[in-house]
C-alpha positions as a LaTeX table, in Angstrom:
\begin{tabular}{lrrr}
\hline
Residue & $x$ (\AA) & $y$ (\AA) & $z$ (\AA) \\
\hline
Met1 & 94.92 & 101.93 & 68.88 \\
Thr2 & 95.28 & 98.56 & 70.56 \\
Ile3 & 96.71 & 98.60 & 74.06 \\
Val4 & 98.45 & 95.44 & 75.24 \\
Arg5 & 98.91 & 94.41 & 78.84 \\
Ala6 & 101.09 & 96.86 & 80.74 \\
Val7 & 104.16 & 94.88 & 81.72 \\
His8 & 105.05 & 96.19 & 85.15 \\
Glu9 & 107.97 & 95.77 & 87.51 \\
Glu10 & 107.61 & 96.30 & 91.27 \\
Leu11 & 110.38 & 98.36 & 92.81 \\
Gly12 & 111.10 & 99.06 & 96.46 \\
Thr13 & 112.89 & 101.77 & 98.40 \\
Arg14 & 113.35 & 102.70 & 102.06 \\
Thr15 & 112.65 & 106.14 & 103.41 \\
Ala16 & 114.97 & 107.96 & 105.79 \\
Asp17 & 112.75 & 106.87 & 108.70 \\
Gly18 & 112.85 & 103.20 & 107.69 \\
Val19 & 109.57 & 102.65 & 105.82 \\
Thr20 & 109.60 & 100.51 & 102.68 \\
Leu21 & 107.69 & 102.00 & 99.76 \\
Arg22 & 106.57 & 100.11 & 96.66 \\
Ile23 & 106.54 & 101.62 & 93.19 \\
Asp24 & 105.27 & 100.02 & 89.98 \\
Arg25 & 107.30 & 100.75 & 86.85 \\
Val26 & 105.72 & 100.41 & 83.41 \\
Pro27 & 108.43 & 100.68 & 80.74 \\
Ala28 & 107.90 & 102.82 & 77.68 \\
Lys29 & 107.07 & 101.07 & 74.44 \\
Gly30 & 109.66 & 101.83 & 71.78 \\
Glu31 & 111.85 & 104.90 & 72.14 \\
Arg32 & 111.45 & 106.51 & 75.54 \\
Arg33 & 110.18 & 110.07 & 75.31 \\
Gly34 & 109.98 & 110.87 & 79.02 \\
Ala35 & 109.25 & 109.53 & 82.49 \\
Val36 & 106.51 & 110.39 & 84.98 \\
Val37 & 105.96 & 109.75 & 88.68 \\
Cys38 & 102.26 & 109.23 & 89.49 \\
Leu39 & 101.08 & 109.98 & 93.04 \\
His40 & 97.68 & 108.82 & 94.27 \\
Ala41 & 94.76 & 110.30 & 96.21 \\
Met42 & 93.67 & 109.82 & 99.83 \\
Met43 & 91.85 & 106.66 & 101.01 \\
Thr44 & 93.16 & 104.60 & 98.10 \\
Asp45 & 96.42 & 103.65 & 96.39 \\
Gly46 & 97.93 & 103.87 & 92.94 \\
Arg47 & 95.81 & 101.11 & 91.40 \\
Tyr48 & 93.54 & 103.42 & 89.40 \\
Phe49 & 96.47 & 104.62 & 87.29 \\
Gly50 & 96.39 & 101.06 & 85.92 \\
Ala51 & 100.02 & 99.94 & 86.06 \\
Arg52 & 98.88 & 96.35 & 86.63 \\
Arg53 & 95.88 & 96.24 & 84.29 \\
Asp54 & 95.49 & 94.89 & 80.77 \\
Val55 & 92.84 & 97.41 & 79.74 \\
Pro56 & 93.55 & 100.79 & 78.09 \\
Ser57 & 94.44 & 102.27 & 81.45 \\
Phe58 & 96.13 & 105.61 & 81.93 \\
Ala59 & 99.53 & 104.01 & 82.59 \\
Ala60 & 99.21 & 101.67 & 79.61 \\
Val61 & 98.30 & 104.51 & 77.23 \\
Met62 & 101.20 & 106.68 & 78.43 \\
Ala63 & 103.67 & 103.78 & 78.16 \\
Asp64 & 102.33 & 102.81 & 74.73 \\
Asn65 & 103.19 & 106.34 & 73.62 \\
Gly66 & 106.76 & 106.33 & 74.87 \\
Val67 & 106.42 & 107.56 & 78.46 \\
Glu68 & 107.94 & 105.44 & 81.23 \\
Val69 & 105.46 & 105.38 & 84.11 \\
Tyr70 & 106.20 & 105.02 & 87.82 \\
Val71 & 103.18 & 104.58 & 90.09 \\
Ala72 & 104.01 & 105.00 & 93.78 \\
Asp73 & 102.07 & 103.89 & 96.85 \\
Phe74 & 102.49 & 106.18 & 99.86 \\
Arg75 & 103.16 & 104.56 & 103.23 \\
Gly76 & 100.24 & 102.57 & 104.60 \\
His77 & 98.61 & 102.34 & 101.17 \\
Gly78 & 98.51 & 99.57 & 98.58 \\
His79 & 101.72 & 97.55 & 98.58 \\
Ser80 & 103.58 & 100.00 & 100.87 \\
Val81 & 102.70 & 98.14 & 104.08 \\
Pro82 & 103.61 & 98.03 & 106.88 \\
Pro83 & 102.83 & 100.54 & 108.38 \\
His84 & 99.15 & 99.74 & 108.96 \\
Ala85 & 96.64 & 102.37 & 110.03 \\
Gly86 & 95.47 & 101.76 & 113.60 \\
Val87 & 98.52 & 99.69 & 114.51 \\
Asp88 & 100.99 & 102.28 & 113.26 \\
Asp89 & 100.74 & 106.00 & 112.70 \\
Trp90 & 101.89 & 108.62 & 110.22 \\
Thr91 & 101.05 & 112.18 & 109.19 \\
Phe92 & 100.84 & 114.22 & 106.01 \\
Asp93 & 104.24 & 115.66 & 106.90 \\
Asp94 & 105.73 & 112.14 & 106.73 \\
Leu95 & 104.63 & 111.89 & 103.10 \\
Val96 & 106.20 & 115.26 & 102.36 \\
Glu97 & 109.45 & 114.88 & 104.29 \\
His98 & 110.17 & 111.15 & 103.87 \\
Asp99 & 108.08 & 109.50 & 101.14 \\
Met100 & 108.47 & 112.14 & 98.45 \\
Pro101 & 112.30 & 112.34 & 98.59 \\
Ala102 & 112.63 & 108.53 & 98.58 \\
Ile103 & 110.26 & 108.15 & 95.62 \\
Ile104 & 111.99 & 110.80 & 93.51 \\
Gln105 & 115.45 & 109.40 & 94.30 \\
Leu106 & 114.47 & 105.85 & 93.34 \\
Val107 & 112.81 & 106.91 & 90.09 \\
Ser108 & 115.79 & 109.06 & 89.16 \\
Glu109 & 118.23 & 106.22 & 89.81 \\
Thr110 & 116.10 & 103.60 & 88.03 \\
Ser111 & 115.30 & 105.72 & 84.99 \\
Gly112 & 118.79 & 107.17 & 84.65 \\
Leu113 & 117.23 & 110.63 & 84.48 \\
Ala114 & 118.10 & 113.54 & 86.73 \\
Pro115 & 115.19 & 114.81 & 88.87 \\
Asp116 & 114.90 & 117.89 & 86.65 \\
Gln117 & 114.19 & 115.60 & 83.67 \\
Leu118 & 111.28 & 113.84 & 85.36 \\
Ala119 & 107.61 & 114.76 & 85.30 \\
Val120 & 105.58 & 114.54 & 88.51 \\
Leu121 & 101.82 & 113.96 & 88.31 \\
Gly122 & 100.02 & 114.33 & 91.62 \\
His123 & 96.33 & 113.57 & 92.02 \\
Ser124 & 94.48 & 115.06 & 94.99 \\
Leu125 & 96.56 & 114.06 & 98.04 \\
Gly126 & 99.43 & 113.23 & 95.69 \\
Gly127 & 99.33 & 116.73 & 94.29 \\
Leu128 & 99.31 & 118.28 & 97.76 \\
Ala129 & 102.28 & 116.15 & 98.85 \\
Ala130 & 104.22 & 117.08 & 95.72 \\
Cys131 & 103.45 & 120.79 & 96.15 \\
Ala132 & 104.41 & 120.79 & 99.82 \\
Ala133 & 107.64 & 118.90 & 99.12 \\
Leu134 & 108.58 & 121.29 & 96.31 \\
Gly135 & 107.60 & 124.41 & 98.21 \\
Thr136 & 109.67 & 123.43 & 101.25 \\
Gly137 & 112.67 & 122.15 & 99.27 \\
Lys138 & 112.28 & 118.49 & 100.22 \\
Ile139 & 112.59 & 117.44 & 96.57 \\
Pro140 & 114.32 & 119.13 & 93.63 \\
Ser141 & 112.26 & 120.73 & 90.92 \\
Pro142 & 111.09 & 118.30 & 88.21 \\
Arg143 & 110.84 & 119.23 & 84.53 \\
Ile144 & 107.08 & 119.69 & 84.86 \\
Leu145 & 104.45 & 119.32 & 87.58 \\
Leu146 & 100.93 & 118.15 & 86.78 \\
Leu147 & 98.24 & 118.69 & 89.41 \\
Ala148 & 95.01 & 116.73 & 89.01 \\
Ala149 & 92.05 & 117.66 & 91.22 \\
Thr150 & 94.43 & 119.12 & 93.78 \\
Ser151 & 92.91 & 121.22 & 96.55 \\
Val152 & 92.78 & 121.53 & 100.32 \\
Trp153 & 89.65 & 122.04 & 102.41 \\
Leu154 & 90.09 & 124.96 & 104.80 \\
Gly155 & 86.62 & 125.01 & 106.33 \\
Glu156 & 85.13 & 127.23 & 103.64 \\
Thr157 & 81.56 & 125.98 & 104.15 \\
Ala158 & 79.49 & 124.55 & 106.99 \\
Pro159 & 78.97 & 121.18 & 105.22 \\
Arg160 & 82.71 & 120.76 & 104.74 \\
Arg161 & 83.43 & 121.65 & 108.35 \\
Ala162 & 80.80 & 119.14 & 109.46 \\
Leu163 & 82.23 & 116.40 & 107.23 \\
Met164 & 85.73 & 116.97 & 108.54 \\
Ala165 & 84.46 & 116.94 & 112.13 \\
Ala166 & 82.71 & 113.63 & 111.49 \\
Tyr167 & 85.86 & 112.23 & 109.86 \\
Arg168 & 87.87 & 113.24 & 112.90 \\
Gly169 & 85.31 & 111.79 & 115.32 \\
Val170 & 85.08 & 108.40 & 113.59 \\
Thr171 & 88.86 & 108.18 & 113.42 \\
Thr172 & 89.18 & 108.94 & 117.13 \\
Leu173 & 86.59 & 106.26 & 117.91 \\
Phe174 & 88.30 & 103.50 & 115.91 \\
Gly175 & 91.92 & 104.62 & 116.23 \\
Arg176 & 92.05 & 104.91 & 112.43 \\
Ala177 & 89.77 & 105.99 & 109.60 \\
Pro178 & 88.00 & 102.69 & 108.70 \\
Ile179 & 87.81 & 103.47 & 105.00 \\
Lys180 & 87.71 & 99.86 & 103.81 \\
Ala181 & 85.02 & 98.83 & 106.31 \\
Ile182 & 82.63 & 101.51 & 105.10 \\
Arg183 & 83.61 & 100.86 & 101.48 \\
Ala184 & 84.71 & 104.42 & 100.89 \\
Gly185 & 88.06 & 103.42 & 99.41 \\
His186 & 90.87 & 100.87 & 99.36 \\
Ala187 & 93.07 & 102.12 & 102.21 \\
Asp188 & 92.43 & 103.07 & 105.83 \\
Glu189 & 94.00 & 106.32 & 106.98 \\
Ser190 & 95.99 & 106.75 & 110.18 \\
Ala191 & 94.86 & 108.79 & 113.16 \\
Gly192 & 97.83 & 111.12 & 112.82 \\
Tyr193 & 97.11 & 111.82 & 109.18 \\
Val194 & 93.41 & 112.47 & 109.76 \\
Gly195 & 94.19 & 114.65 & 112.76 \\
Gln196 & 96.45 & 116.87 & 110.67 \\
Leu197 & 94.07 & 116.91 & 107.70 \\
Thr198 & 91.05 & 117.93 & 109.76 \\
Ser199 & 93.03 & 120.55 & 111.67 \\
Trp200 & 93.38 & 122.51 & 108.43 \\
Ser201 & 89.61 & 122.82 & 108.22 \\
Met202 & 89.39 & 123.85 & 111.87 \\
Gln203 & 92.15 & 126.46 & 111.62 \\
Gly204 & 91.58 & 127.64 & 108.07 \\
Arg205 & 95.29 & 127.16 & 107.27 \\
Trp206 & 97.27 & 124.46 & 105.43 \\
Thr207 & 100.31 & 123.97 & 107.63 \\
Ser208 & 102.82 & 121.41 & 108.80 \\
Leu209 & 102.76 & 120.22 & 112.40 \\
Arg210 & 105.68 & 122.57 & 113.04 \\
Gly211 & 103.77 & 125.52 & 111.64 \\
Val212 & 105.22 & 125.78 & 108.13 \\
Asp213 & 102.59 & 127.42 & 105.92 \\
Tyr214 & 102.37 & 125.18 & 102.88 \\
Met215 & 100.04 & 127.59 & 101.08 \\
Val216 & 102.59 & 130.38 & 101.29 \\
Ala217 & 105.33 & 127.96 & 100.24 \\
Leu218 & 103.53 & 127.40 & 96.93 \\
Glu219 & 104.71 & 130.84 & 95.86 \\
Thr220 & 108.32 & 129.62 & 95.81 \\
Ile221 & 107.64 & 126.88 & 93.24 \\
Glu222 & 109.25 & 127.68 & 89.89 \\
Thr223 & 108.38 & 124.43 & 88.11 \\
Pro224 & 106.23 & 124.70 & 84.96 \\
Thr225 & 102.83 & 123.46 & 86.14 \\
Phe226 & 99.67 & 122.19 & 84.46 \\
Ala227 & 96.60 & 121.94 & 86.72 \\
Phe228 & 93.30 & 120.33 & 85.79 \\
Cys229 & 90.10 & 119.17 & 87.48 \\
Gly230 & 86.77 & 117.60 & 86.56 \\
Ala231 & 83.63 & 119.67 & 86.11 \\
Gly232 & 81.65 & 116.98 & 87.95 \\
Asp233 & 83.98 & 116.69 & 90.94 \\
Trp234 & 82.31 & 117.68 & 94.24 \\
Met235 & 85.49 & 117.05 & 96.22 \\
Cys236 & 87.60 & 119.43 & 94.16 \\
Arg237 & 85.56 & 122.07 & 92.40 \\
Pro238 & 87.26 & 124.39 & 89.90 \\
Ser239 & 87.30 & 127.14 & 92.53 \\
Asp240 & 89.06 & 124.75 & 94.93 \\
Ala241 & 91.70 & 123.76 & 92.38 \\
Glu242 & 92.20 & 127.42 & 91.49 \\
Gln243 & 93.09 & 128.12 & 95.13 \\
Ile244 & 96.23 & 126.01 & 94.70 \\
Ala245 & 96.98 & 126.73 & 91.04 \\
Ser246 & 96.78 & 130.51 & 91.42 \\
Arg247 & 99.49 & 130.47 & 94.08 \\
Ile248 & 102.00 & 128.82 & 91.73 \\
Arg249 & 103.35 & 131.59 & 89.54 \\
Thr250 & 104.45 & 129.20 & 86.80 \\
Cys251 & 101.09 & 127.43 & 86.52 \\
Glu252 & 99.12 & 127.58 & 83.28 \\
Pro253 & 95.46 & 128.60 & 83.44 \\
Leu254 & 93.41 & 125.89 & 85.14 \\
Arg255 & 92.04 & 123.29 & 82.72 \\
Val256 & 88.48 & 122.33 & 83.63 \\
Val257 & 87.58 & 118.97 & 82.09 \\
Gly258 & 83.96 & 118.76 & 81.00 \\
Lys259 & 81.38 & 119.08 & 78.25 \\
Leu260 & 81.57 & 122.88 & 78.21 \\
His261 & 85.25 & 122.55 & 77.32 \\
Gly262 & 84.99 & 119.98 & 74.54 \\
Asp263 & 85.17 & 116.79 & 76.59 \\
Arg264 & 82.75 & 113.85 & 76.38 \\
Phe265 & 81.30 & 114.28 & 79.89 \\
Asp266 & 81.85 & 116.01 & 83.25 \\
Pro267 & 84.20 & 113.68 & 85.18 \\
Asp268 & 84.33 & 113.20 & 88.92 \\
His269 & 87.40 & 112.91 & 91.13 \\
Phe270 & 88.72 & 109.59 & 89.80 \\
Gln271 & 87.26 & 109.47 & 86.31 \\
Leu272 & 90.02 & 111.82 & 85.19 \\
Phe273 & 92.19 & 108.68 & 85.07 \\
Thr274 & 89.76 & 105.78 & 84.83 \\
Arg275 & 87.65 & 106.77 & 81.82 \\
Pro276 & 89.33 & 106.30 & 78.41 \\
Glu277 & 86.56 & 108.41 & 76.84 \\
Leu278 & 88.53 & 111.46 & 78.01 \\
Ala279 & 90.83 & 111.09 & 75.03 \\
Lys280 & 91.24 & 114.85 & 74.63 \\
Leu281 & 92.59 & 115.18 & 78.16 \\
Arg282 & 94.88 & 112.18 & 77.73 \\
Arg283 & 96.38 & 113.73 & 74.60 \\
Glu284 & 96.99 & 116.96 & 76.47 \\
Val285 & 98.64 & 115.15 & 79.38 \\
Leu286 & 100.74 & 113.05 & 77.02 \\
Ala287 & 101.96 & 116.19 & 75.25 \\
Lys288 & 103.16 & 117.54 & 78.62 \\
Leu289 & 104.84 & 114.31 & 79.68 \\
Ala290 & 106.62 & 113.73 & 76.37 \\
His291 & 107.36 & 117.41 & 75.79 \\
Thr292 & 111.10 & 117.00 & 75.39 \\
Pro293 & 113.18 & 114.19 & 73.83 \\
Asp294 & 114.64 & 111.62 & 76.19 \\
Ala295 & 118.05 & 112.82 & 77.29 \\
Ala296 & 119.21 & 109.37 & 78.41 \\
\hline
\end{tabular}
């Protein structure tokens, strides 16, 4: 199959607290069979979904098969600036309470589909934000939720606690997490975000700043859910992903992507979306995203 350049359109929306978010839309080729909101991981932005690339990227493949793709950048990431880490501040709760509702509303209005007709695909941080927003009622339930390499570190091991402590210390020193300077990713993270993230490892609980237990809130999610992770992913091992997936009563058994499960190789955290060799996984994801005919 030949994939042509993904023709994208940049959209913008303002959150309730006044932040402008950017979202790339890649229209479906031919008859639309569904629409998906893609949410990115920490320390980067939505670029790896490939909405702006002319290679057989994830977004291009989905669009070529009839799925309209919306790739969002959370505040302070990618094209959703300002705010800028170090100059401005934000927390994980801001993504849950402000970014997620604004993103879903814009996609619903642009696509002409009700929120319960949309698919939401969250990767890593994106999956956590989607889960927290659903579990606390900040967004309505979509048609299906896909969770890629979604887990939260709660200080399970000494190396993880040490890494989180170092992350917190460096952020305190610089007033932000200098991700771009150390070439660990494409987006710096704010002090407020890192402070909340690392507090989960210190306390052993995934909570909001006001004490809402996000882990417990997962049990209220009634959305059909498909969770998957890479067998070669040290950041989100299958046991880590299972910690989230097992709390969602409507989640299918965790799909581990790797050679033992019929895939070409054992992917890491980002290769789930960046390696076209994972054709089996892409077919499975496409089947979920285009599960029902377009109601528009």
